[in-house]
C-alpha positions as CSV (number, residue, x, y, z in Angstrom):
1,X,17.4,38.1,-6.0
2,X,20.4,40.3,-4.4
3,X,22.7,37.8,-6.1
4,X,21.4,37.6,-8.7
5,X,20.0,34.3,-9.0
6,X,16.8,34.5,-10.8
7,X,13.6,32.2,-9.0
8,X,11.2,30.7,-10.7
9,X,8.3,31.3,-9.2
10,X,6.9,34.6,-8.0
11,X,9.2,37.5,-6.6
12,X,9.5,38.1,-2.8
13,X,6.6,41.2,-2.1
14,X,4.2,38.2,-3.8
15,X,5.3,35.2,-1.5
16,X,5.1,37.5,1.8
17,X,2.4,39.6,0.9
18,X,0.0,36.3,-0.4
19,X,2.0,34.2,2.9
20,X,0.3,35.9,5.4
21,X,-3.5,35.5,5.5
22,X,-3.9,38.9,7.0
23,X,-2.8,41.1,4.6
24,X,-3.6,38.6,1.5
25,X,-7.2,38.8,2.5
26,X,-7.4,42.9,2.9
27,X,-5.0,43.0,-0.7
28,X,-8.1,40.8,-2.0
29,X,-10.9,43.1,-0.7
30,X,-9.2,45.9,-2.7
31,X,-9.1,43.3,-5.6
32,X,-12.8,43.5,-5.4
33,X,-12.5,39.6,-5.0
34,X,-15.3,38.2,-2.4
35,X,-14.0,37.3,0.7
36,X,-15.4,35.5,4.0
37,X,-17.1,37.9,6.6
38,X,-14.4,38.3,9.3
39,X,-12.2,40.3,11.5
40,X,-9.0,41.2,9.4
41,X,-6.8,42.7,12.1
42,X,-4.5,40.1,14.4
43,X,-7.0,39.0,17.4
44,X,-5.3,40.4,20.5
45,X,-6.2,38.1,22.7
46,X,-9.2,35.2,24.0
47,X,-11.7,37.7,25.6
48,X,-11.3,39.8,21.9
49,X,-11.7,36.8,20.4
50,X,-14.7,35.9,21.6
51,X,-16.3,39.4,21.3
52,X,-15.3,39.6,17.2
53,X,-17.1,35.3,17.1
54,X,-20.0,37.0,18.5
55,X,-20.3,40.1,16.3
56,X,-19.5,37.4,13.1
57,X,-22.0,35.2,14.2
58,X,-21.6,31.4,15.2
59,X,-19.6,29.0,13.7
60,X,-16.2,30.7,13.3
61,X,-13.1,29.9,11.8
62,X,-9.7,30.3,14.3
63,X,-6.9,30.3,12.1
64,X,-3.1,31.1,12.0
65,X,-2.2,34.3,10.1
66,X,1.1,32.3,8.7
67,X,-0.7,29.2,8.4
68,X,-1.1,26.5,6.0
69,X,-1.5,22.4,5.2
70,X,-4.2,22.7,8.1
71,X,-2.6,23.9,10.6
72,X,-3.1,26.1,13.3
73,X,-6.8,25.8,12.6
74,X,-9.7,25.3,15.1
75,X,-14.0,25.8,13.9
76,X,-15.9,27.3,17.0
77,X,-19.6,27.1,18.0
78,X,-19.4,28.7,20.9
79,X,-17.5,30.9,23.9
80,X,-16.2,28.0,24.9
81,X,-15.0,26.5,21.7
82,X,-13.3,30.1,20.8
83,X,-11.6,30.3,24.2
84,X,-10.2,26.9,23.6
85,X,-9.4,27.1,19.8
86,X,-7.7,30.5,20.5
87,X,-5.3,28.8,22.7
88,X,-4.8,25.6,20.9
89,X,-4.5,27.5,17.2
90,X,-2.1,30.2,18.8
91,X,-0.1,27.5,20.4
92,X,0.5,25.1,16.9
93,X,0.8,28.3,14.7
94,X,4.1,29.7,17.0
95,X,5.3,25.6,17.0
96,X,5.2,25.2,13.3
97,X,5.3,28.5,12.1
98,X,7.1,30.9,14.8
99,X,4.5,33.2,14.2
100,X,1.5,33.0,16.5
101,X,-1.1,36.1,14.8
102,X,-4.5,34.8,14.6
103,X,-7.3,35.7,12.7
104,X,-11.5,34.7,13.3
105,X,-14.0,34.3,10.3
106,X,-17.2,33.0,9.5
107,X,-17.3,29.3,9.0
108,X,-18.5,28.6,5.9
109,X,-20.5,25.1,6.9
110,X,-20.8,22.3,4.2
111,X,-18.7,23.5,1.7
112,X,-16.8,22.6,-1.4
113,X,-13.0,23.4,-2.0
114,X,-12.4,25.1,-5.1
115,X,-9.2,26.7,-7.1
116,X,-8.4,28.4,-9.8
117,X,-4.9,28.0,-11.2
118,X,-3.3,31.2,-12.5
119,X,-0.5,32.1,-14.7
120,X,0.9,35.0,-14.5
121,X,4.4,36.8,-16.9
122,X,6.5,39.9,-15.7
123,X,4.7,41.8,-19.0
124,X,1.4,42.3,-16.8
125,X,-0.2,39.0,-18.6
126,X,-2.3,36.7,-16.5
127,X,-4.7,33.3,-17.6
128,X,-6.8,31.4,-15.5
129,X,-6.4,28.1,-16.2
130,X,-10.2,26.3,-15.2
131,X,-10.3,24.9,-11.6
132,X,-9.7,22.2,-9.5
133,X,-12.2,20.2,-7.3
134,X,-10.7,19.1,-4.0
135,X,-13.1,19.4,-1.5
136,X,-12.2,15.5,-0.3
137,X,-10.2,16.2,2.1
138,X,-8.8,14.8,6.1
139,X,-8.0,17.2,8.7
140,X,-8.0,20.1,6.3
141,X,-5.6,18.5,4.3
142,X,-6.6,17.1,0.2
143,X,-6.7,13.6,-0.5
144,X,-8.0,13.6,-3.6
145,X,-8.5,16.2,-6.3
146,X,-9.8,16.5,-9.5
147,X,-10.4,19.1,-12.9
148,X,-13.0,19.9,-13.9
149,X,-14.8,20.2,-11.3
150,X,-18.6,18.9,-11.2
151,X,-20.3,21.9,-9.4
152,X,-19.3,24.7,-11.7
153,X,-21.3,25.9,-14.8
154,X,-19.6,28.3,-17.2
155,X,-20.6,31.5,-15.8
156,X,-19.3,31.0,-12.1
157,X,-16.5,29.6,-13.5
158,X,-15.8,32.6,-15.3
159,X,-16.4,34.7,-12.6
160,X,-14.2,32.6,-10.0
161,X,-10.9,32.6,-13.0
162,X,-11.5,36.9,-13.9
163,X,-11.5,37.4,-9.7
164,X,-8.3,34.7,-9.1
165,X,-6.8,36.8,-12.1
166,X,-7.6,40.1,-10.7
167,X,-5.6,39.4,-7.4
168,X,-2.9,37.8,-9.0
169,X,-2.7,41.3,-10.9
170,X,-3.7,43.4,-7.6
171,X,-0.1,42.0,-6.2
172,X,1.8,41.8,-9.8
173,X,2.0,38.1,-9.7
174,X,4.4,36.1,-12.0
175,X,4.8,32.6,-13.0
176,X,2.1,30.0,-11.8
177,X,-0.1,30.1,-8.5
178,X,-3.3,28.8,-7.2
179,X,-6.3,31.1,-5.9
180,X,-8.4,28.7,-4.0
181,X,-12.2,29.3,-2.7
182,X,-14.8,27.9,-1.1
183,X,-17.9,27.8,-3.1
184,X,-21.2,27.1,-0.9
185,X,-24.5,24.9,-1.9
186,X,-25.8,28.3,-3.8
187,X,-22.3,28.5,-6.2
188,X,-21.3,31.9,-3.4
189,X,-17.5,32.0,-3.8
190,X,-15.4,33.1,-1.0
191,X,-11.8,33.6,-1.5
192,X,-9.3,31.4,1.0
193,X,-5.6,32.1,0.0
194,X,-3.5,32.0,-2.5
195,X,-0.6,29.7,-2.4
196,X,2.4,31.3,-4.2
197,X,4.0,28.3,-5.8
198,X,2.9,24.7,-8.2
199,X,0.5,22.7,-6.3
200,X,1.1,18.8,-5.6
201,X,-2.9,18.9,-8.2
202,X,-1.3,20.5,-10.6
203,X,-0.8,17.8,-12.6
204,X,-5.0,17.2,-13.2
205,X,-4.5,21.1,-15.0
206,X,-1.8,20.1,-17.1
207,X,-4.1,17.1,-18.2
208,X,-7.1,18.9,-19.8
209,X,-5.8,21.9,-20.5
210,X,-2.6,20.0,-22.3
211,X,-0.2,22.7,-20.1
212,X,3.3,22.3,-19.5
213,X,3.2,24.2,-16.3
214,X,6.5,24.0,-15.2
215,X,7.5,24.7,-19.0
216,X,5.7,27.9,-18.6
217,X,6.7,28.8,-15.1
218,X,10.5,28.3,-16.5
219,X,9.7,30.8,-19.7
220,X,8.8,33.3,-16.9
221,X,11.1,32.8,-15.3
222,X,13.4,33.5,-18.1
223,X,11.6,37.0,-18.6
224,X,9.5,35.3,-21.9
225,X,5.3,36.8,-22.6
226,X,2.8,34.0,-22.4
227,X,2.3,32.0,-25.4
228,X,-1.5,31.7,-25.0
229,X,-4.7,34.0,-24.3
230,X,-7.7,33.3,-22.4
231,X,-9.3,32.2,-25.7
232,X,-6.8,29.2,-26.3
233,X,-7.3,27.6,-22.7
234,X,-9.5,24.2,-23.2
235,X,-11.3,22.1,-21.4
236,X,-10.5,18.5,-22.3
237,X,-11.5,15.5,-20.8
238,X,-11.3,14.8,-17.0
239,X,-8.7,14.1,-14.4
240,X,-8.6,12.6,-11.2
241,X,-5.3,12.5,-8.7
242,X,-5.1,10.6,-5.9
243,X,-2.6,11.4,-3.1
244,X,-1.4,7.8,-1.8
245,X,0.2,8.3,1.9
246,X,2.8,6.5,4.3
247,X,-0.4,6.1,6.6
248,X,-3.1,3.7,8.1
249,X,-6.3,5.0,7.2
250,X,-8.3,3.3,9.9
251,X,-6.7,5.3,12.7
252,X,-8.2,9.5,12.2
253,X,-8.4,8.8,8.1
254,X,-4.7,8.6,8.4
255,X,-2.1,8.9,11.4
256,X,1.9,8.2,9.0
257,X,3.2,5.2,8.7
258,X,7.9,5.1,8.8
259,X,9.4,2.3,7.7
260,X,11.4,0.9,4.0
261,X,9.5,0.2,1.4
262,X,10.2,-4.0,1.0
263,X,8.2,-3.8,-2.6
264,X,6.8,-1.3,-4.6
265,X,5.3,-1.0,-7.8
266,X,3.6,1.8,-9.9
267,X,0.9,1.0,-12.1
268,X,2.1,2.8,-15.1
269,X,1.7,-0.3,-17.2
270,X,-2.0,1.3,-17.5
271,X,-3.2,3.4,-20.2
272,X,-3.9,7.1,-19.2
273,X,-2.1,7.2,-15.7
274,X,0.3,9.2,-14.6
275,X,2.8,9.0,-11.1
276,X,4.8,11.8,-9.6
277,X,7.0,10.6,-7.1
278,X,10.3,10.5,-5.4
279,X,10.7,6.8,-3.7
280,X,11.6,3.8,-5.4
281,X,11.6,0.0,-3.9
282,X,14.4,0.3,-0.9
283,X,13.1,3.6,0.4
284,X,13.1,4.8,3.6
285,X,9.4,6.4,4.6
286,X,11.0,8.8,7.7
287,X,9.5,10.4,10.4
288,X,11.3,14.3,9.0
289,X,9.3,14.4,5.7
290,X,5.2,14.7,4.7
291,X,4.5,11.4,4.2
292,X,3.6,11.5,1.0
293,X,4.3,8.6,-1.4
294,X,3.5,9.8,-4.4
295,X,0.7,11.2,-6.6
296,X,-1.8,9.1,-8.5
297,X,-2.9,10.6,-11.9
298,X,-5.3,9.0,-13.6
299,X,-6.9,10.9,-17.2
300,X,-9.9,10.1,-19.5
301,X,-12.3,11.7,-21.8
302,X,-14.8,12.2,-19.1
303,X,-15.3,11.5,-15.8
304,X,-17.0,8.4,-15.6
305,X,-13.8,7.0,-17.9
306,X,-10.9,8.6,-15.7
307,X,-12.6,7.2,-12.5
308,X,-12.4,3.5,-14.0
309,X,-8.9,3.9,-14.6
310,X,-8.2,4.9,-11.3
311,X,-10.2,2.1,-9.9
312,X,-7.8,0.0,-12.3
313,X,-4.8,2.1,-10.9
314,X,-5.2,1.6,-7.0
315,X,-5.8,-2.2,-8.0
316,X,-2.9,-2.6,-9.3
317,X,-0.5,0.0,-6.9
318,X,1.8,-2.6,-5.3
319,X,3.4,-1.0,-1.5
320,X,5.0,-3.2,0.9
321,X,6.5,-2.5,4.1
322,X,4.7,0.6,5.5
323,X,0.9,1.7,5.9
324,X,-0.8,3.2,2.8
325,X,-3.8,5.0,2.3
326,X,-5.4,2.5,-0.9
327,X,-7.8,1.1,0.8
328,X,-9.0,4.6,1.7
329,X,-8.5,6.2,-1.8
330,X,-10.1,2.8,-3.7
331,X,-13.3,3.5,-1.5
332,X,-13.9,7.6,-1.6
333,X,-13.5,7.0,-5.5
334,X,-16.5,4.5,-5.7
335,X,-18.7,5.9,-3.6
336,X,-22.3,6.7,-4.8
337,X,-22.2,9.8,-3.4
338,X,-18.2,10.7,-4.9
339,X,-19.5,9.2,-8.0
340,X,-22.8,11.8,-8.4
341,X,-20.7,14.8,-7.4
342,X,-22.3,15.0,-4.2
343,X,-19.3,16.3,-2.3
344,X,-18.1,18.5,0.2
345,X,-15.2,19.5,2.6
346,X,-17.2,17.2,5.3
347,X,-17.4,14.0,3.0
348,X,-15.5,12.0,4.7
349,X,-16.9,12.3,8.6
350,X,-20.5,12.1,7.1
351,X,-20.1,9.1,5.0
352,X,-17.6,7.9,7.8
353,X,-18.6,8.8,10.8
354,X,-17.2,6.2,13.1
355,X,-14.1,6.2,11.4
356,X,-12.8,4.4,8.0
357,X,-13.6,0.4,8.9
358,X,-12.6,-0.6,5.3
359,X,-14.4,-2.1,2.7
360,X,-17.4,-4.1,3.2
361,X,-18.2,-7.4,0.9
362,X,-21.3,-7.7,-0.5
363,X,-22.6,-11.3,-0.6
364,X,-21.1,-11.3,-4.0
365,X,-18.6,-10.1,-3.0
366,X,-17.8,-12.5,-0.4
367,X,-18.5,-16.0,-2.6
368,X,-16.3,-15.0,-5.4
369,X,-13.3,-13.8,-2.4
370,X,-13.6,-17.5,-0.7
371,X,-13.9,-19.4,-4.2
372,X,-11.1,-17.9,-5.3
373,X,-8.9,-18.1,-2.3
374,X,-10.0,-21.9,-2.1
375,X,-9.2,-22.4,-5.9
376,X,-6.1,-20.4,-5.9
377,X,-4.9,-22.3,-2.6
378,X,-5.0,-25.7,-5.0
379,X,-3.8,-24.4,-7.8
380,X,-0.7,-23.6,-5.8
381,X,-0.2,-26.9,-4.4
382,X,-0.3,-28.2,-8.1
383,X,2.1,-26.2,-9.3
384,X,4.4,-27.3,-6.4
385,X,3.7,-30.8,-6.8
386,X,4.6,-30.2,-10.4
387,X,8.0,-27.9,-9.7
388,X,9.2,-29.3,-6.7
389,X,6.9,-32.8,-5.9
390,X,5.9,-31.4,-2.2
391,X,2.9,-30.3,-2.5
392,X,1.2,-29.8,1.4
393,X,-2.7,-30.8,0.0
394,X,-2.7,-34.9,-1.0
395,X,-3.3,-34.5,-4.7
396,X,-4.8,-37.5,-6.2
397,X,-3.5,-39.0,-9.4
398,X,-6.8,-39.6,-11.3
399,X,-8.2,-36.8,-13.4
400,X,-11.0,-36.0,-11.1
401,X,-10.0,-34.9,-7.4
402,X,-11.9,-33.2,-4.1
403,X,-10.4,-31.6,-1.2
404,X,-12.5,-30.0,2.0
405,X,-11.1,-26.8,2.9
406,X,-11.1,-23.9,5.2
407,X,-10.9,-20.4,4.6
408,X,-10.3,-17.6,7.0
409,X,-12.0,-14.4,6.4
410,X,-11.8,-11.4,9.0
411,X,-12.7,-13.4,12.2
412,X,-14.8,-16.1,10.3
413,X,-13.8,-19.5,9.4
414,X,-15.7,-20.7,5.8
415,X,-15.5,-24.3,5.0
416,X,-15.4,-25.2,1.4
417,X,-15.3,-28.0,-1.0
418,X,-13.1,-27.9,-3.5
419,X,-13.4,-30.3,-6.5
420,X,-11.0,-30.3,-9.5
421,X,-12.5,-31.3,-13.0
422,X,-9.9,-31.6,-15.6
423,X,-8.7,-27.6,-16.1
424,X,-11.7,-26.2,-14.2
425,X,-11.9,-26.1,-9.9
426,X,-16.0,-25.9,-8.3
427,X,-16.3,-24.4,-4.9
428,X,-19.0,-25.8,-2.8
429,X,-19.8,-24.0,0.6
430,X,-22.6,-23.6,2.4
431,X,-25.8,-24.4,-0.2
432,X,-24.6,-22.2,-2.8
433,X,-22.0,-23.7,-5.7
434,X,-19.5,-21.5,-8.1
435,X,-17.5,-22.4,-10.8
436,X,-13.8,-21.2,-11.4
437,X,-12.5,-21.4,-14.6
438,X,-8.8,-21.9,-13.3
439,X,-6.8,-22.7,-16.6
440,X,-6.0,-19.4,-17.1
441,X,-4.9,-18.3,-13.6
442,X,-2.1,-21.7,-13.3
443,X,-0.8,-20.7,-17.1
444,X,0.2,-17.3,-15.5
445,X,1.1,-18.7,-11.9
446,X,3.7,-21.0,-14.1
447,X,5.0,-17.8,-16.1
448,X,4.7,-14.3,-13.9
449,X,8.1,-13.5,-11.9
450,X,7.0,-13.5,-8.2
451,X,3.9,-15.9,-8.3
452,X,1.1,-15.4,-7.0
453,X,2.3,-11.9,-5.1
454,X,2.4,-10.5,-8.9
455,X,-0.8,-11.7,-10.2
456,X,-3.1,-8.7,-11.6
457,X,-5.9,-9.1,-9.7
458,X,-8.2,-8.7,-13.1
459,X,-7.0,-12.8,-13.9
460,X,-8.1,-14.1,-10.0
461,X,-12.1,-13.6,-10.6
462,X,-13.7,-15.3,-13.9
463,X,-16.6,-16.7,-12.0
464,X,-20.1,-18.0,-13.3
465,X,-23.0,-19.3,-11.5
466,X,-23.0,-23.2,-11.8
């Protein structure tokens, strides 16, 4: 600003005021925004932390005043945990933000994390652009977001939106920003923090409102007034966003993974899919930046449609070279609790108390997987014989042939018998029989660049009971 350069975003005052959790909470109180009960000053030492925690009532949340991204946060359920939490949070805050100030507030048990997108100009106009549900988290960091929320009714949505706008006006905010709330089971909502920037999950808001938030930010920075009134802001359809990370979901729901993306293919061929990324095949995932690979967004006329598209998009996403969290994301969006909207910030530890172990196959899925693997193996040998003349298993010249194979699935070995009749394969195992029509698979294998690796999943399993 001192050099005459216009920053596309809020001014220095808003960034500083809302970036400090202690100051932002005081501003929110003065703006008549619901706040979480707690101590608004700076906690001096562990003894004072215990005294304050007792006054508030356990459990409490110890938070870094300058914090963000889940850093410098601890939950304490008793005096001992408060002392320990004060020590660790202050150390982490100092190393992460260069500021070891802490505050303490009441911990809202089992809440939802719901945020309101706001947009304001330099002429005193401000709008709320509906909400985003961001309750699926690990280590206080968001994993899956959606808009709108399955939980809010129109009255609660309006109340939250009006309070978010009141806070934006109180701090003379301009540009796009987000006011985050914790919402309990009775739909009581409490101010958490304001993010003075465009957030990772902003595309889901763009999908349901039709507004281009980046374009609006540029217009506001140029000095134009907002083009829309509150009555102009719709909720059209449903949008879901999954954060695709380079991390191992089987270790604490996601420890970062580093390496080169040896293969990378986004599912942009599917309708209703948007991918925001800054990488490509051959890119290096390093230790120096956030391990997010991309934001995968799907949009549908309703929630069921958006989730179905997301399931297909995750199935068609190809990432090789680093560990990634696609398996966890897919399990979350198809889990009955998530589908029903029964979620909170405790969703992951409640659903996976012993950590994420991957998808558990049903009997039908196991049978289809074994039959598919056996059939595709034989089909590949037929293909090798046709093009290379070197199959790895004996292929009889007669029209009808059969083979005894073993399929390794996890730690188990499953013997199967495969028989071929014309263009179809029958797979026998145990006392069951499945017939897979394989003609379309053979046809595709001969024509798809990259062969089996590029074969879409939906073509692999076409089975009927024999």
